[in-house]
C-alpha positions in Angstrom: 112.0 126.2 113.5 110.1 122.9 113.9 106.4 123.2 113.6 104.6 122.0 116.2 101.6 121.1 113.4 104.0 118.2 112.3 102.7 116.0 114.9 99.2 116.7 113.3 100.3 115.8 110.0 101.7 112.7 110.8 99.1 111.4 113.0 96.9 112.1 109.8 98.8 110.1 108.1 98.2 107.3 110.3 94.9 107.7 110.0 93.9 104.8 107.8 96.6 102.4 108.1 96.1 99.1 110.6 99.0 99.7 112.5 99.8 97.0 115.1 101.2 98.0 118.4 100.1 95.2 120.4 101.9 95.3 124.2 101.8 92.8 127.0 98.2 91.6 127.6 96.8 93.0 124.8 95.6 90.8 121.5 97.7 91.0 118.6 95.6 93.6 116.0 95.5 92.8 112.5 98.9 93.2 110.2 99.4 96.6 109.1 99.2 97.6 105.6 100.0 101.1 103.6 97.3 103.0 101.7 96.9 100.1 98.9 96.4 97.5 101.5 99.8 95.8 101.5 101.9 94.9 104.3 103.9 96.9 106.0 106.8 95.6 108.5 105.7 95.7 112.2 105.9 99.3 113.7 106.4 101.3 110.5 102.5 103.5 109.9 103.1 104.3 106.0 104.8 103.7 103.1 105.4 106.4 100.3 105.4 105.4 96.7 104.1 101.9 96.1 105.6 98.5 95.7 102.8 97.2 93.2 104.2 96.5 89.6 107.6 97.1 91.3 110.7 95.5 91.2 114.2 95.4 93.0 116.1 94.9 89.8 115.5 94.3 86.0 112.2 92.2 85.4 113.5 89.3 82.7 110.1 87.6 82.1 106.5 88.0 82.2 103.8 85.5 82.3 100.1 85.4 82.4 98.4 82.2 84.4 96.1 80.4 82.4 92.6 81.8 84.0 94.4 85.3 83.4 94.1 86.0 87.4 97.6 86.1 88.3 101.0 87.6 86.7 104.3 86.3 87.2 107.7 87.8 86.9 111.2 87.0 87.6 113.7 89.2 88.8 116.8 88.4 90.3 116.2 85.2 92.5 112.8 85.9 92.9 109.9 85.3 91.4 106.8 87.5 92.1 103.1 86.3 91.7 100.6 89.4 91.7 97.1 89.5 91.1 95.8 91.2 88.0 94.8 93.9 87.1 95.2 95.1 90.8 99.1 94.3 90.9 98.5 93.0 94.8 101.0 90.9 95.7 100.2 86.9 96.0 103.2 85.4 97.2 107.0 85.7 96.2 109.0 82.1 94.7 112.8 82.1 95.8 115.7 81.0 93.7 118.7 79.5 95.7 121.2 81.9 93.5 121.5 82.9 89.7 118.9 85.0 88.1 115.4 83.8 86.8 115.8 84.3 83.0 112.6 82.3 82.3 108.9 81.7 83.1 106.0 79.2 82.1 102.9 78.1 83.5 101.7 74.7 82.8 98.6 74.7 80.8 96.4 73.5 84.0 97.9 76.8 86.1 98.9 74.5 88.7 102.9 74.4 88.1 105.4 77.3 87.3 108.5 76.5 85.4 111.9 78.8 85.6 115.1 78.6 83.8 117.7 80.2 85.5 121.4 81.3 85.6 122.4 78.7 87.9 121.8 76.0 84.7 119.1 74.6 86.6 115.2 74.6 85.8 112.7 74.7 88.9 109.2 73.9 89.0 107.3 75.6 91.8 103.9 73.9 92.9 101.7 77.1 93.2 98.9 75.9 96.1 101.7 75.6 98.1 104.2 77.6 96.8 106.8 75.5 97.3 109.7 73.9 95.0 108.6 70.3 93.4 110.9 69.4 91.3 114.4 70.7 89.9 115.4 69.7 86.5 119.6 69.0 86.0 121.7 68.5 82.8 122.1 72.0 81.1 125.9 73.3 81.3 125.3 77.4 81.1 122.3 79.6 82.0 118.8 78.2 80.8 117.1 81.2 78.8 113.8 80.0 78.3 111.6 77.2 79.0 108.1 76.3 77.5 105.4 73.4 78.3 104.0 71.2 76.2 100.5 71.8 75.3 99.3 68.4 76.8 101.9 69.8 80.2 103.6 65.8 80.0 106.7 67.7 79.0 109.2 70.9 79.3 111.6 72.1 76.7 113.9 74.5 77.8 117.0 76.5 75.9 120.5 77.4 77.1 123.3 79.3 76.6 125.2 75.7 76.6 123.8 75.7 72.8 121.1 72.6 73.3 117.4 72.6 73.5 116.4 70.0 75.9 113.3 67.9 76.3 112.4 66.5 79.9 109.5 64.0 81.2 107.7 66.2 83.7 105.8 62.9 85.4 109.9 61.3 85.6 112.0 64.6 85.7 114.3 63.0 83.1 115.9 64.2 80.0 114.8 62.7 77.1 115.9 64.6 74.3 119.5 66.9 74.0 119.0 68.5 70.7 122.4 70.6 69.7 122.8 73.4 67.5 125.5 75.6 66.6 124.6 78.5 69.0 123.4 80.0 71.9 119.3 79.2 72.5 117.8 82.5 73.6 113.5 81.2 72.7 111.6 77.8 72.6 108.0 77.7 72.0 106.0 74.4 71.1 103.5 74.6 68.3 100.2 74.3 69.4 99.5 70.5 68.3 102.7 70.0 70.6 104.5 68.0 67.5 107.0 70.8 66.4 109.3 72.9 68.5 111.1 76.1 67.5 114.5 77.3 69.0 115.8 81.2 67.8 119.7 81.5 68.8 122.3 83.7 68.4 123.3 82.6 65.0 120.5 84.4 63.4 118.9 81.4 62.8 115.3 79.8 63.7 115.0 75.7 64.1 112.3 73.8 63.9 112.6 70.3 65.4 110.1 67.2 65.5 109.4 66.5 68.8 108.8 62.7 68.9 112.0 62.0 66.8 113.8 64.6 68.5 115.1 65.6 65.0 115.6 68.8 62.9 113.2 69.5 60.2 114.2 73.1 59.2 116.4 75.5 59.4 115.0 79.1 58.9 117.6 81.7 57.9 117.0 85.6 57.2 116.6 87.2 60.3 119.7 90.1 60.7 119.8 90.1 64.3 120.1 87.0 66.9 116.8 85.5 67.4 116.4 86.1 70.8 112.2 85.4 70.8 109.9 82.7 68.7 106.2 82.4 68.8 104.0 80.3 67.0 100.4 81.5 66.5 97.4 79.8 67.7 96.6 77.6 64.9 100.6 77.0 64.6 100.1 78.4 60.8 102.8 80.8 61.5 105.9 81.6 63.0 107.0 84.6 64.8 110.7 85.8 65.3 112.1 89.0 66.1 111.5 91.3 62.8 109.7 88.3 60.8 106.6 86.4 60.2 106.9 83.1 58.6 104.9 79.9 57.1 105.6 77.0 59.3 104.8 74.4 56.2 107.2 76.0 53.7 110.0 77.7 55.9 109.5 80.6 54.3 109.8 84.6 55.7 105.9 86.2 55.0 106.4 89.2 56.1 109.3 91.4 57.8 108.6 93.9 61.0 110.5 96.9 60.4 110.2 99.6 63.1 111.9 98.4 65.9 115.8 100.2 66.6 117.4 97.6 68.5 116.9 93.9 69.3 114.0 92.3 70.1 113.8 90.5 73.2 110.3 88.6 73.1 107.3 88.0 70.9 103.4 87.3 71.8 100.8 86.5 69.9 97.0 87.4 70.9 95.0 84.8 71.9 92.9 85.0 68.6 96.2 84.9 66.2 95.2 88.4 64.9 97.7 90.8 66.5 101.8 90.0 67.6 102.9 92.1 70.0 107.1 92.5 69.9 109.1 93.9 73.2 112.9 95.7 72.3 115.8 96.9 73.6 114.9 100.4 72.0 112.3 100.9 75.1 109.1 100.4 72.9 106.5 97.6 72.7 105.2 97.6 68.7 101.7 95.8 67.9 101.5 93.9 64.4 98.9 93.0 62.1 99.5 89.7 61.8 97.3 89.5 58.4 99.3 92.2 56.5 102.4 92.7 58.9 101.8 96.7 59.2 102.3 98.1 62.6 99.1 98.8 64.3 100.7 100.9 67.4 103.9 101.8 69.0 103.2 101.5 73.3 106.0 103.9 75.1 106.3 104.3 78.6 109.5 102.3 79.8 112.3 103.7 80.7 115.2 101.2 80.2 115.1 98.2 77.8 111.6 95.8 77.5 112.4 92.3 78.2 109.4 90.3 77.9 105.8 90.7 76.6 102.9 88.5 77.2 98.8 88.8 76.4 96.5 87.4 79.0 94.3 84.9 78.0 91.4 86.8 76.8 93.6 89.0 74.7 92.1 92.5 76.6 95.5 93.2 78.6 99.2 92.9 77.4 101.7 93.1 80.4 105.4 93.8 79.6 108.5 93.4 81.7 111.5 95.7 81.7 115.0 96.8 82.8 113.6 99.9 84.4 111.9 97.2 87.0 108.5 97.5 86.3 105.7 95.5 85.1 103.4 97.9 83.0 100.1 96.6 82.0 98.4 97.9 78.5 94.9 98.0 76.9 95.9 96.6 73.3 92.7 98.1 71.8 93.6 101.6 72.5 97.6 101.4 73.6 97.1 102.9 76.9 99.0 101.9 79.7 96.3 100.8 82.7 98.3 99.7 85.3 99.5 102.6 87.9 103.3 102.7 89.2 103.1 105.6 91.7 106.6 107.3 93.1 110.3 106.3 92.0 110.9 103.9 89.6 114.4 103.1 91.1 115.6 102.8 94.3 115.5 106.1 96.5 118.9 107.3 97.8 118.1 110.1 100.3 115.2 111.4 102.4 114.7 114.6 104.0 111.9 116.4 106.1 110.9 120.1 105.8 111.3 122.2 108.6 107.5 122.5 109.0 107.2 118.2 108.9 104.2 118.7 106.3 106.3 117.3 103.7 109.2 114.7 102.7 111.5 115.1 100.1 113.0 111.5 98.2 115.5 111.3 95.8 116.5 108.7 94.0 118.8 107.2 90.8 115.8 107.1 88.7 116.7 111.0 88.2 114.1 112.7 90.0 113.3 114.3 93.3 109.7 113.8 94.6 107.6 115.5 97.5 105.3 113.7 99.5 102.2 115.5 101.6 102.3 113.8 105.1 98.7 114.4 105.7 98.3 112.0 103.2 100.7 110.2 102.0 100.3 111.3 98.5 103.2 112.6 95.9 102.7 116.2 95.2 105.6 117.4 92.8 107.8 115.4 90.9 111.3 117.3 90.3 113.1 116.8 87.2 116.2 118.3 85.4 119.2 116.3 86.6 120.6 114.5 83.9 121.8 111.6 86.2 121.2 109.5 89.4 120.5 112.0 92.3 122.1 111.1 95.4 121.8 113.9 97.8 119.2 116.5 99.3 118.5 119.2 101.4 115.8 121.8 102.5 117.4 125.4 103.4 116.5 126.1 107.0 113.0 128.3 106.2 112.0 125.1 103.9 111.7 127.4 100.9 114.4 125.8 98.8 115.3 122.4 98.3 119.0 121.4 97.0 119.7 117.9 95.1 123.1 116.3 93.4 124.2 114.1 91.3 127.3 112.5 90.9 129.6 114.0 88.1 127.3 116.7 87.9 125.7 119.9 89.0 124.1 120.8 92.3 120.0 121.9 91.4 118.4 124.2 93.3 114.1 124.2 93.7 111.6 126.6 94.5 109.8 124.1 97.1 106.2 126.1 96.6 105.9 125.3 93.0 108.5 122.7 91.8 110.3 124.8 89.4 114.3 125.2 89.0 115.3 128.5 90.9 119.0 127.5 89.9 122.3 125.7 88.9 125.3 125.5 90.7 128.6 124.4 89.0 131.8 123.6 90.4 135.2 122.7 89.7 134.8 119.1 91.1 133.7 116.7 88.7 132.2 114.6 90.8 130.6 116.5 93.1 126.8 115.3 94.5 127.2 113.3 97.1 126.3 114.9 99.8 124.7 118.5 100.1 124.0 120.5 103.3 122.8 124.5 104.0 124.2 126.3 106.3 122.1 127.5 109.2 121.4 130.9 107.8 120.9 129.6 104.6 123.7 131.5 102.9 125.8 129.2 102.1 125.5 125.7 100.4 128.5 122.7 100.9 128.4 119.4 98.8 130.7 116.5 99.4 132.5 114.8 96.2 134.5 112.1 95.3 137.5 114.6 94.2 139.1 114.9 97.9 137.6 118.5 98.0 134.5 120.1 99.5 132.5 122.5 96.9 131.0 125.6 98.5 128.8 128.2 97.1 127.2 131.7 97.7 123.4 130.5 97.8 121.9 134.0 96.9 124.4 134.7 93.9 125.2 131.0 92.9 128.6 131.8 93.0 131.5 129.4 93.7 133.5 130.2 97.1 136.9 128.3 97.4 136.9 124.6 97.9 138.3 122.9 101.1 141.1 121.0 100.1 142.7 117.8 102.1 140.5 115.3 102.6 141.1 112.1 100.3 137.4 111.4 98.9 135.5 113.3 100.8 131.8 112.0 100.8 129.4 113.4 103.4 129.2 117.6 104.8 127.1 118.4 107.8 127.0 122.6 109.4 127.2 122.8 112.9 123.7 124.3 114.4 125.3 127.7 114.7 127.1 127.7 111.7 130.6 128.2 112.8 131.7 124.8 111.8 131.6 122.4 108.7 132.2 118.4 109.0 133.3 116.4 106.3 133.4 112.4 106.6 135.5 110.7 103.6 136.9 107.6 102.3 140.0 108.2 104.3 138.3 107.1 107.0 138.8 110.7 108.9 136.2 113.5 109.5 137.8 117.1 109.3 136.4 120.0 111.2 136.5 123.3 109.2 136.5 127.0 110.4 133.5 128.4 108.2 135.1 132.1 108.8 138.3 130.8 107.5 137.6 128.2 106.2 140.6 126.9 107.3 141.0 123.1 108.5 140.8 123.0 112.7 140.7 119.3 113.7 140.9 115.8 112.3 138.8 113.2 114.0 140.6 109.9 113.7 139.7 106.0 114.5 137.2 104.7 112.1 138.5 101.5 110.7 136.5 102.1 107.1 135.2 104.4 104.9 132.9 106.9 106.3 129.6 107.5 104.6 127.9 109.8 106.8 128.0 112.8 109.7 125.3 114.7 111.5 125.7 117.3 114.2 123.9 116.8 117.7 121.1 120.0 117.9 123.2 121.5 120.3 126.6 121.3 118.6 128.0 119.6 121.2 128.7 116.4 119.4 129.3 114.8 116.0 128.2 111.4 114.7 130.1 109.4 112.3 128.9 106.3 110.7 131.3 103.9 108.5 132.2 100.7 106.6 133.7 99.0 109.8 130.1 98.9 111.5 130.4 101.4 113.9 128.9 104.5 114.9 131.4 106.8 116.5 130.2 110.2 118.8 133.0 112.7 119.3 133.4 115.7 121.1 133.3 118.8 118.6 135.6 121.1 121.2 138.2 119.1 121.9 138.0 116.2 118.9 138.3 113.2 121.2 136.1 110.2 121.0 133.2 110.0 123.0 131.6 106.7 122.5 131.7 103.9 119.7 128.3 102.4 118.7 128.6 98.9 117.8 126.3 96.5 117.4 125.3 97.1 113.4 126.1 93.7 111.5 127.3 95.7 108.3 128.3 99.5 107.3 126.3 102.2 108.6 125.0 104.3 105.7 123.1 107.2 107.8 123.0 108.4 110.7 120.8 111.2 112.2 120.1 112.8 115.6 116.7 112.9 116.6 115.5 116.5 117.8 116.0 116.5 121.1 119.3 115.2 120.8 118.8 112.3 122.9 118.6 109.5 120.3 120.9 108.6 117.4 119.6 106.3 114.8 121.8 104.3 112.2 120.9 103.0 109.1 122.6 99.8 108.0 123.0 97.7 105.3 122.3 94.8 107.7 119.0 96.1 106.5 117.9 97.8 109.6 117.5 100.6 111.5 119.5 100.6 114.7 118.6 103.6 117.6 120.8 103.9 120.5 120.8 106.3 123.7 122.9 109.2 123.0 124.0 109.9 127.0 124.3 105.8 127.6 125.6 104.3 124.1 123.3 101.4 124.4 120.7 100.5 121.7 117.2 101.0 122.3 115.4 99.9 119.5 115.7 98.2 116.3 113.6 98.9 113.2 113.0 96.0 111.0 111.4 95.6 107.8 113.5 97.1 105.1 114.2 94.8 102.1 118.0 95.3 101.7 120.7 98.1 102.9 119.4 101.0 104.7 121.4 104.2 103.0 119.4 107.0 104.3 117.3 107.7 107.4 115.8 111.2 109.0 113.7 112.2 112.1 110.6 114.2 111.7 110.8 117.4 112.7 108.8 116.9 116.3 110.9 113.2 116.4 107.7 111.2 116.3 108.7 109.1 113.4 111.6 108.1 111.3 111.9 107.5 107.3 114.3 105.3 105.9 115.4 104.3 102.2 117.2 101.3 101.1 118.7 99.9 98.2 116.6 97.9 96.0 113.3 100.0 97.2 111.8 102.6 95.3 109.6 103.8 98.3 109.8 105.1 101.5 109.1 103.9 104.7 108.0 105.8 107.7 108.3 104.2 111.1 106.4 105.0 114.6 108.9 106.0 117.4 108.0 105.4 121.0 108.0 108.7 123.1 
């Protein structure tokens, strides 16, 4: 079944990548990079998909540097700095804890301020990437920060219902402006004398900065005000759904079009256009003079959290809960940035039997097929209405099965990329794991309904379920097709006789839930990975424990045997892949470089490479294995 040409495929993929394989006595080679020139972990030979403009979680804020060459984006406890327009990573700034809620560059571009969920404001020196100051005083999350035009002061708005002004030369709070609701947005007027704040009480307040007093209160917004911005000439103020005359405090124009809350607004540098981002997943561009909608930018798959114009006005950046930053041409309304591959975390990977293709499943609801000679995505399989958790190639490689939690199993024709069949069962949470029998005639699927679902592949007819296991999660057929193994949350592995579908053995010993099971190529040994941080090897004929592989520092999310049966790969929540010698039970290698918990591993058919997928990552790493 395993095509020897798989080796040539992977060797071709390695070409073009700078791979660091320094050995004793040899000089260190150039650090490895992927096809776009972005760094790879040591030992990795390729990355499928791109990390550019992608994030491991919701993007909360985007901001351009004053020279327009850098874009900052907030995601969780991190700030990402990337080159514009390429998206090439520059650096990553770490916040100790809490989510980065807001970002602002100083007018000279030397400092970046972040307001965080831990009530603190941090100032970073961008030349060194180090935190140089911390402003403390807010009692709740800091939702917004803004530098004064001269860069000498910083304003912050918080859930504690206050706006605070800080003297940056001393780091001291100089004013505390209280209001009746959480403050979601603050903005300085271009002359620095007035500060606007938007709050949960649907009102906008204008404050006199030198005196620290309320000047006026603008009311009329129908929703909470999460965004305010002054026009470049300071005469107009934009809120979520209206334009206001600053001198009179009167509403000039209503901005009608968004279907949900507006989260962010930004004026173009010439003041003629306003951009707004919304929870309705769209960005709207408005003509400021008339209040008319110019265009509607669509593409984000979740709420838009932030928008920002580049200093020259030629680019608009947007951040979203879909974990991406996108760049747009405001004149045409077209997206100019590229986000290759999955948009959310990859849940499982599988090599085709001939080794030419890798399939990946993701919670973005898609399955992607990658050509391993080029590392390019060749097919995007869409049809699931939920998070895809599992996939498996048929033995002949012509069919791919994929499953979602709480849904149906879809069968795909690999050559055409079209859906071939839909398999429905009686389980309400089928899809945690799928496996074809060696003859390709039967498909098994794990579920969280205390049963294993079975189908006849040719007819699509459901076969009797296997009951008895509490929350069966992972399934695997033995190479001879006579036995089916299932591992579950009840901490046991069950072995089922395929001819009768009766349970013939119950393997006990794990001290935590079992997430993955795999048979050795000769069918004599079964491996199981568990919450208890161990991999256990079982003798299939006797049901006895053969070996207990300890060394992982966290849960084992995935196990796989090498094609020759000599090595076990264990993907762990400790962010590494552990490689074990089956005969000795000793660890022979550890692959480090995944950004988060490793939840899926798979050997190539020739055993010369390994694919891994991890939580908080939208890409797949391919690793070169020592002979």
